[in-house]
N, C-alpha and C positions, 0 to 999 in steps of 0.2 A: 509733339509734345511734350519732350524734356526740354525741350527750349523752353519753353513756355514757361514750364517749371519752376523752372533754373531763375527766367524772369520775372514771376510771381513773389520767388524766394529774395532777390535781392534787394526787390520793392520794399517787402516788408521789412529788409533789413533795414533799408534807407530811410524807410518810416517810423523805425522805433527808434534807430539812432537820431531824430527831429525828434520826437518826443521826447525823447532820456534830457538831449537839449536843452528843450524848455518845461524842464523839469524843475522841482521847487528847488532843488540840492542847487544846481546850476546860477538859478535865480538868487537864491538867500547868497551865494558868492559875491555873484556880479555886481550886487547892490550893498552888499557890507552891514546886510540886517534884516534881522528875524519880526516876522510880523508875528502877533498874537493875540489872541481876544479871550474876552470872559462874561459870564457876569456876575458884575456887583455882589462881592457877600463876605463879612465881616473877617478879616485876617488873610483873605485869599486874594482881594486886590482893593484897593482903598487910595486916598492920598496922608499921607502922614503930615501933623500940626503945620513943619517947616515947606508944607506945598508939595513934596517930592510923592510917588508912586511909590506902593509897597505892599507887598501883601505873597503869599506863599505863589501863586500862577506868573507873577513876576520873575521870582526868583528862578522857578521850573523852566521858564524861558530864555533864560539867560542863562542855565546850563546847557538846556538843549542846543542855542543856538551857540554855543562854543564847540560842540563837538563838528561844528562844520566852518566856523569863524576864528575861534580863538578866545583869549580875552580881549584882541581888537573889536570885533562885532558888536553891532550896536543892537537892541530890539525896538519891538514898538508896537504897543499897548494897544488894541481897542477893549472900549466896556460896551457889553450890548444892554445898554440899558432901558432900550425903548424896538419897537419895534422896526421900525426906522434902521438899528443899525443891524438888525438881523437881516434888513433889505437887502444887506451887501451879502446876503451869501450866493445869489443865484450871476453874479460877477466874479470877481474877486474874493478867494476864499481867505483867511487868515488863513498861516501856515499850520498852525495851529492854535485849537481852539477848544477853552474847558467847558465842557458841557456837561450835564446831565441826561437821562435820557429823557425827563418827561422836558425838556428845551428842546431836546431832538425831535421829539411828535409833536408839540405845540407848534414848532415852527417849521415845519414839515424841512429836518431838513436829512431824513434819514437817505435818501439818493444823494447824496451832494458831499454827503463825510463818509470818513470810516471810523467808528469809535474804537477808539486805540485801548491803554490799559487803565485803570482809573491812579488820576490825579489826586484825590483826596476822597475821604470816604466823612460827610456831612450827616452833620446827627437832627435832626428832630429833638429834641427836649421840653422839661416843663421846670421852670424856675420859683421857688417857693422864699418866703422871707424868713430867716436864720431864728426867727422864734416859730415858726409852724415848727408842730412835733412830727410831720411828716417824715419818712427816711426812705421811703419810695414810692414808687407811683397808685399804687393799690391803699397807701394810707391816707390819698387825698380823695376817695368815695364820699360824694354826697358834697364836698365843696366845692366852690365856684373858682371856675378857671378862665381864662381870658386870652384871646387867641386871634388874629388878624382873620377876618369873614372873608373863606374862601382860601385863605392861603397853603400850601403845603402841609406846615404846623397844624393847624386845624383838618384837614385831611386824615394825617396821621393820627388826631387822637382821639377823632371820631374811631377810625380801626383798634386803633387801642383800648380803646373802652366796648367795643363791639364782641372782643375776641377773647377780654378779661372779664366783660360780663361786672364791667364795675361803673357805673353811670355819678356821674358830675353837674352842676348847675352851669350852663352855655354863659359867654359872656362874648358876643363878636363884636369886631370894633371894624371901620369902615380906614380910618385914619390912627396913624401910629402912634401920632402925639396921645393920642385921647386913649390907646390905649393902652402906653405907658404910665400916665396921669390915674385911669385907674388901676394900674396896679400899685401904685405909690403911696395912693390912697386909700388900699387896701379897700376898693369894691368889688373885687377878687380876689381871693386867699392867694393864686399863682396863674402863673403865665407862660402860655406855651409858643416858642418860636426856634430860630435854628440855635444849637451852641451857641457858638460864636457868636451872634449878634448877642443872646443871653448873656453872656459872659459882660461883653461892652457895656450892655447897661448897668451893671456892678462897678463901673468905673465913674465915680462921680465925685469927680476934686470939691465942688460945696456941701456935701455931705446930706444933698435933700433926698434922695434915692435912699429905701430900704434895704439895710444888709440882706442880703440873699444868697442864694448855693442851687446849685443847678442837682438836680434828682439824677438819679440812674438806677436802673437803666434808663437808655432814653426812648421814648417814642419811637421811633425807626431810625434806620442807617440806611442812606443811599449814595453812591457813588456820582463821582464827578471823573467823567470820562476826556482821555486827553483824544481828541481827533482833530484827524488830518484830511484836505482833499481827497475825494472817492477817484481823482484820474493820477494818484502816484502815488501807486504800494510800494516803492522804493521809498520815498519820503518818509511812508507811515512805518514801513522797517527800522529805518534810524530812529524816531521820535521814539517810537518803544524800545529798543533797545537800550537807549539812552534812558527811558524813565528802570527799567532793569538797573541798571549799574546805579541810580542813584540809592535804589531801596536795599539792591543786595549790598551795596559798601557799609554800610552800617553794622553790618551784623561781621560780629568776629569768628574767625575760623576757627573750628574744634579738630579736635582727632577726627571724630566720625563724620563730620560734614565741612562740605566748601561754602565760602563765601567770600564777598569783595571782591574786586578783580578777578580773583584767580577761579571764581566759579563761572564767570563770565566773558570769557576770553573769546570775544566775536572779534574776529581783522576787521583793521580800519581799513583798509583796502578793498575787503569782501565787500564793504558799506561806500567806499567811493572818500573814504576819510582817511587820514593819518594815521600812520599806527599808536599815536599817544592819545587815540580821540578820547577813552574812556578817564584819561587822566584830567584831560580840558573840561570835561562833562563834569567831574567831584570838584575839581579849584573853584570853577565859576562862582559857585555859591555854597557846597560844602553836600556834606552827604542828604538824604531825604532826612535824617532824623536832627541835623542839623538849623535845614531851612523850616522843619515844622516849629521846632523849639523859640527859633526868632521872629516868627511869626503869628504862629500860635501858645506856645508851648511855653515853657518854664524861663527864657530868656525876652519873652516880649509881658506885656500889660495882661493878656487875659489870660497868662497861667493855668489854660487845658490840660491834661492830662491827655497820653496820647492818645489810647483807646484803640478805636479800630484799626488808627492812623499807626499801626507799627504792623512792622512783617509778622505773619503769624508764628513763626519761632519763638518770636516776644511778646504773643498773645495776641497781637492785632489780625487784618486782614489782609495786610498784603502778602500777596503770593513770588516772593520775584523768583524769578529763572533763575538755576545754576547747574552745573554738569554733575549728573553723578557721580 
């Protein structure tokens, strides 16, 4: 009986070793590339005027990959812009996927991925012309608001109206072009959508669009999660600690609170990484504040404020882990 137990233990260890050898970390090292993917959103993933892919997702993917591969590593990004793109999940899952809870549920991914820490807090918001006297959402009572019919922003708008007991004139559109034209022609006095997309609409080099501003507070805030394949907890831990590192690295150490690398002294060898893995992560694309500023904030055309995408210590929603 004891011999049989020992044999079973040995077999289990062999199987565990084989599973580890076929894990995500080993595959990335063998191929020299990390594979990421996400639903296209303004500022998060898109194409620059020169044809290069850019966005916050790509910088996060690059930083996570650097923990394993260093600066010589490559990234491969897949855009989930259709049901066909999501169909890849039953087979090969990307090493890192940036998805919302709604996308996880809609595409039946709950049993296939591990929902990790937030990568970004998206906001549904409302935009009005500069000439509109409304200073907040309540100031839009009775006014016409246009939106994409059935979109997340539409649902958030209805939820806000129900909870605040403030009604408005509904103007739903099936096509984005018609929606934007209706707003520019002032067939509706406000437009609902995701905040970065609304900010992009204000960037009109020809001056044909209305000078506009985005009202605060937003209609709703929801996280985009960093998800990993469900079969590899080791890789999920590496990705989670890499994200924590990016967020904690921007917070200056004070007399009473740790931050940065000092607050996340996670041993590289404990994760199967080099001793300088945290330095590699931040060096690849900067800390989270740098990444946000470059893609959505002060150093980008969108010029959006940090809002919820700041650490809680600085007024946002991110709560990076650090040792007490």
